[in-house]
Wavefront OBJ file of the C-alpha trace (Angstrom):
o trace
v -31.452 -47.533 20.836
v -33.832 -45.706 23.197
v -34.853 -42.158 22.367
v -31.991 -39.701 22.754
v -30.604 -36.431 21.445
v -27.649 -36.784 19.081
v -24.017 -36.333 20.016
v -23.738 -33.181 17.912
v -26.778 -31.572 19.542
v -25.503 -32.564 22.995
v -22.299 -30.655 22.268
v -24.217 -27.543 21.226
v -26.450 -27.622 24.314
v -23.571 -28.238 26.708
v -21.723 -25.314 25.148
v -24.734 -23.065 25.782
v -24.661 -23.949 29.471
v -20.923 -23.985 30.168
v -18.848 -22.371 27.407
v -18.317 -18.613 27.399
v -19.711 -16.429 24.618
v -16.192 -15.613 23.478
v -15.543 -19.317 22.789
v -18.977 -20.410 21.642
v -21.820 -18.342 20.152
v -25.214 -18.482 21.803
v -27.408 -21.392 20.711
v -30.264 -20.276 18.443
v -33.238 -22.657 18.452
v -34.527 -23.849 15.111
v -37.738 -22.288 13.866
v -38.826 -25.588 12.305
v -37.902 -29.171 13.203
v -38.435 -32.089 10.836
v -39.339 -35.634 11.883
v -38.755 -38.673 9.692
v -39.664 -42.332 10.056
v -37.238 -45.267 9.754
v -37.785 -48.781 8.467
v -34.590 -49.818 10.298
v -33.543 -48.816 13.801
v -31.304 -45.730 14.163
v -27.647 -46.655 13.866
v -26.225 -44.761 16.836
v -26.382 -41.565 18.845
v -24.234 -39.851 16.235
v -26.080 -40.972 13.091
v -29.553 -41.413 11.712
v -31.207 -44.598 10.588
v -32.719 -46.150 7.482
v -35.208 -43.439 6.665
v -38.185 -44.628 4.644
v -38.007 -44.018 0.892
v -41.577 -44.334 -0.259
v -43.639 -42.201 -2.630
v -46.110 -40.139 -0.635
v -44.174 -40.431 2.652
v -42.036 -37.487 3.754
v -40.648 -35.798 6.819
v -43.118 -33.721 8.794
v -42.308 -30.049 9.397
v -43.116 -28.956 12.942
v -43.055 -25.391 14.201
v -40.687 -25.362 17.163
v -42.849 -24.213 20.074
v -44.325 -25.493 23.342
v -47.582 -26.500 21.705
v -45.830 -29.025 19.509
v -43.145 -29.863 22.102
v -44.651 -29.451 25.600
v -42.397 -28.710 28.560
v -39.877 -31.420 29.395
v -40.329 -33.632 32.438
v -37.967 -35.741 34.520
v -38.842 -39.239 35.674
v -36.107 -41.108 37.471
v -32.950 -40.780 35.411
v -34.632 -39.725 32.155
v -35.590 -36.195 31.114
v -37.688 -36.129 27.961
v -40.143 -34.294 25.728
v -42.844 -35.789 23.505
v -44.693 -34.577 20.434
v -47.688 -32.536 21.520
v -49.705 -32.956 18.317
v -50.526 -35.831 15.945
v -48.120 -36.191 13.015
v -49.238 -37.076 9.481
v -46.505 -38.397 7.184
v -48.652 -39.076 4.088
v -50.280 -42.164 2.601
v -48.467 -45.488 2.448
v -48.072 -46.653 -1.148
v -47.315 -50.164 0.125
v -47.367 -52.012 3.440
v -44.809 -50.394 5.758
v -43.374 -51.235 9.169
v -41.630 -48.406 11.036
v -39.020 -49.259 13.660
v -37.783 -45.794 14.577
v -37.852 -42.048 14.046
v -35.460 -39.146 13.810
v -35.353 -35.367 14.217
v -33.611 -33.178 11.625
v -32.994 -29.502 10.853
v -34.012 -29.811 7.197
v -36.771 -31.283 5.037
v -34.172 -33.404 3.227
v -30.759 -34.568 4.389
v -29.600 -32.039 7.046
v -28.227 -32.573 10.529
v -29.427 -35.437 12.719
v -30.702 -34.008 16.034
v -31.660 -37.284 17.673
v -34.273 -39.978 17.611
v -34.963 -43.482 18.725
v -36.821 -46.760 18.285
v -40.478 -47.490 18.811
v -41.245 -49.926 21.620
v -43.036 -52.091 19.054
v -42.989 -51.639 15.258
v -45.745 -49.428 13.800
v -47.360 -51.224 10.866
v -49.436 -49.521 8.159
v -51.247 -51.198 5.279
v -51.042 -49.872 1.725
v -53.355 -46.915 1.150
v -53.528 -45.988 4.839
v -52.560 -42.541 6.176
v -49.397 -42.816 8.255
v -50.569 -40.954 11.367
v -48.579 -40.948 14.603
v -50.507 -40.002 17.740
v -49.479 -37.200 20.103
v -47.127 -38.437 22.808
v -45.785 -41.317 20.683
v -42.417 -39.792 19.770
v -39.943 -38.709 22.444
v -36.572 -36.978 22.625
v -34.577 -37.479 25.811
v -31.430 -36.906 27.883
v -30.183 -39.157 30.652
v -30.278 -37.275 33.962
v -27.307 -38.724 35.828
v -27.595 -39.313 39.555
v -23.899 -38.400 39.936
v -21.548 -36.545 37.633
v -23.835 -35.443 34.821
v -26.064 -32.446 34.292
v -28.905 -32.060 36.756
v -32.560 -32.625 35.959
v -33.102 -28.877 36.133
v -30.470 -28.184 33.470
v -31.556 -31.083 31.256
v -35.110 -29.730 31.214
v -33.952 -26.206 30.386
v -31.726 -27.433 27.553
v -34.403 -29.700 26.037
v -37.011 -26.929 26.277
v -34.608 -24.592 24.480
v -33.834 -27.011 21.609
v -37.359 -28.486 21.333
v -39.780 -25.754 22.286
v -37.680 -22.653 21.615
v -37.702 -21.548 25.263
v -34.921 -19.032 25.895
v -32.047 -20.145 28.131
v -29.274 -17.565 28.373
v -25.720 -18.632 29.112
v -25.542 -18.664 32.937
v -22.846 -17.359 35.232
v -21.104 -20.263 36.982
v -20.239 -20.641 40.665
v -18.439 -23.537 42.325
v -19.470 -25.000 45.678
v -18.986 -27.975 47.951
v -21.347 -29.846 50.261
v -21.267 -31.612 53.605
v -24.402 -33.606 52.728
v -25.257 -35.288 49.438
v -26.935 -33.121 46.773
v -29.813 -34.346 44.647
v -28.354 -34.270 41.144
v -31.624 -35.368 39.586
v -33.727 -32.507 40.945
v -30.939 -29.927 40.838
v -31.043 -29.216 44.581
v -27.672 -28.875 46.242
v -26.569 -30.439 49.505
v -25.815 -28.501 52.692
v -23.024 -25.978 52.188
v -20.811 -24.765 55.078
v -21.920 -21.607 56.870
v -19.170 -19.181 57.856
v -15.568 -20.178 58.391
v -14.660 -18.123 55.280
v -16.745 -20.335 52.993
v -18.446 -18.856 49.944
v -19.114 -20.013 46.431
v -16.533 -18.882 43.917
v -17.063 -17.658 40.377
v -15.379 -19.828 37.758
v -14.463 -19.405 34.136
v -16.595 -21.134 31.582
v -15.178 -24.210 29.914
v -13.273 -23.650 26.722
v -14.615 -26.395 24.458
v -16.779 -29.495 24.376
v -15.612 -32.920 23.220
v -17.637 -35.918 22.077
v -16.954 -39.236 23.740
v -18.629 -42.617 23.854
v -22.287 -43.163 23.141
v -23.121 -43.297 26.852
v -21.220 -40.110 27.794
v -21.137 -38.303 24.539
v -20.481 -34.665 25.373
v -18.229 -33.337 28.117
v -15.912 -30.453 28.830
v -13.236 -29.493 31.334
v -13.230 -26.017 32.849
v -10.705 -23.302 32.072
v -9.279 -22.852 35.569
v -8.848 -24.537 38.928
v -11.372 -23.931 41.702
v -9.527 -23.041 44.926
v -11.569 -22.204 48.014
v -10.315 -20.177 50.966
v -8.682 -21.915 53.943
v -11.291 -22.589 56.646
v -11.243 -20.137 59.569
v -13.717 -22.319 61.477
v -14.575 -25.992 61.407
v -16.740 -26.649 58.352
v -17.348 -30.375 58.716
v -16.554 -32.952 56.026
v -16.929 -32.026 52.365
v -18.278 -34.999 50.407
v -19.331 -33.545 47.052
v -19.032 -30.501 44.847
v -21.254 -28.751 42.364
v -21.710 -25.859 39.969
v -24.577 -23.385 40.411
v -25.939 -20.582 38.276
v -25.882 -18.039 41.129
v -23.555 -16.933 43.931
v -26.354 -17.536 46.468
v -29.328 -19.817 45.987
v -29.881 -20.620 42.343
v -29.959 -23.996 40.647
v -27.465 -26.843 40.719
v -26.325 -27.421 37.132
v -24.009 -30.372 37.631
v -21.851 -31.963 40.293
v -20.178 -35.057 41.624
v -19.091 -36.896 44.741
v -15.533 -36.663 46.057
v -13.535 -39.875 45.784
v -12.060 -39.024 49.205
v -14.089 -36.817 51.606
v -12.280 -33.779 52.986
v -12.332 -32.904 56.719
v -12.236 -29.103 56.877
v -11.018 -27.891 60.243
v -9.318 -24.663 61.222
v -5.794 -24.774 59.837
v -6.563 -27.162 56.987
v -6.037 -26.047 53.409
v -8.956 -24.959 51.293
v -10.676 -27.322 48.888
v -9.035 -27.433 45.477
v -10.738 -28.734 42.357
v -8.119 -29.047 39.603
v -9.705 -27.934 36.335
v -8.976 -31.356 34.846
v -11.238 -32.951 37.482
v -14.211 -30.674 36.804
v -16.368 -32.197 34.095
v -19.830 -31.244 32.922
v -21.434 -34.042 30.902
v -24.566 -34.721 28.935
v -25.380 -38.421 28.875
v -27.268 -40.436 26.325
v -30.202 -42.595 27.354
v -28.606 -46.035 27.468
l 1 2 3 4 5 6 7 8 9 10 11 12 13 14 15 16 17 18 19 20 21 22 23 24 25 26 27 28 29 30 31 32 33 34 35 36 37 38 39 40 41 42 43 44 45 46 47 48 49 50 51 52 53 54 55 56 57 58 59 60 61 62 63 64 65 66 67 68 69 70 71 72 73 74 75 76 77 78 79 80 81 82 83 84 85 86 87 88 89 90 91 92 93 94 95 96 97 98 99 100 101 102 103 104 105 106 107 108 109 110 111 112 113 114 115 116 117 118 119 120 121 122 123 124 125 126 127 128 129 130 131 132 133 134 135 136 137 138 139 140 141 142 143 144 145 146 147 148 149 150 151 152 153 154 155 156 157 158 159 160 161 162 163 164 165 166 167 168 169 170 171 172 173 174 175 176 177 178 179 180 181 182 183 184 185 186 187 188 189 190 191 192 193 194 195 196 197 198 199 200 201 202 203 204 205 206 207 208 209 210 211 212 213 214 215 216 217 218 219 220 221 222 223 224 225 226 227 228 229 230 231 232 233 234 235 236 237 238 239 240 241 242 243 244 245 246 247 248 249 250 251 252 253 254 255 256 257 258 259 260 261 262 263 264 265 266 267 268 269 270 271 272 273 274 275 276 277 278 279 280 281 282 283 284 285
């Protein structure tokens, strides 16, 4: 599997962005993150892998800050962070070949936070220090072009979990667009001007559910989004999104309409049933 956060961590991060404080406590970043090495590839996005059991080799404790986990970056559909410092796991007591790595919240056992496979196995002879260079280990989220969380939100969530950068639960505002938004960058499309249009505040989702390995954390919202009837021609609405501000702000997630809506005077306002509003974090497939 490519590098990815785990399903359980995805649920926690999505809750921080979209679930109200009354339904989900604020996410508290770990003070220390532990990295282990695997002699077999990680099993799935919900589990770890075959962690090495070798005298002298142990998980590395890393202080959770931006020195050790520099700011996340987005390239195409992948948002990721890498280790900012070299990692020393101890001396190999025998010849070892490492296929993958994993992040944990504890020096032993603990909760799997994510991990992945090395592009090529890392081989170490007996008696050699197992040293992994800076930039060799990554943790990532898939930034969906349509329907998932935006690149902006993915970066903020990764920087919170791996880097301990504060990200307070945002207020949420629904919108719709007459031109296509850029879901990757987090820049919305063109919104109508006038004609009674304005973004509307929405209730935070109630709970997050885990799904498949490619779409492993999602939530519906707690209420429908019903916009006012147009009092002037607004054009054709082709997509909708959720922002963190009533005006301006950042696009957090969104999606295209299956059927575009022509919004003329006399037409009914746009309705998003709560069951159709989904915020998702996607694994890196």
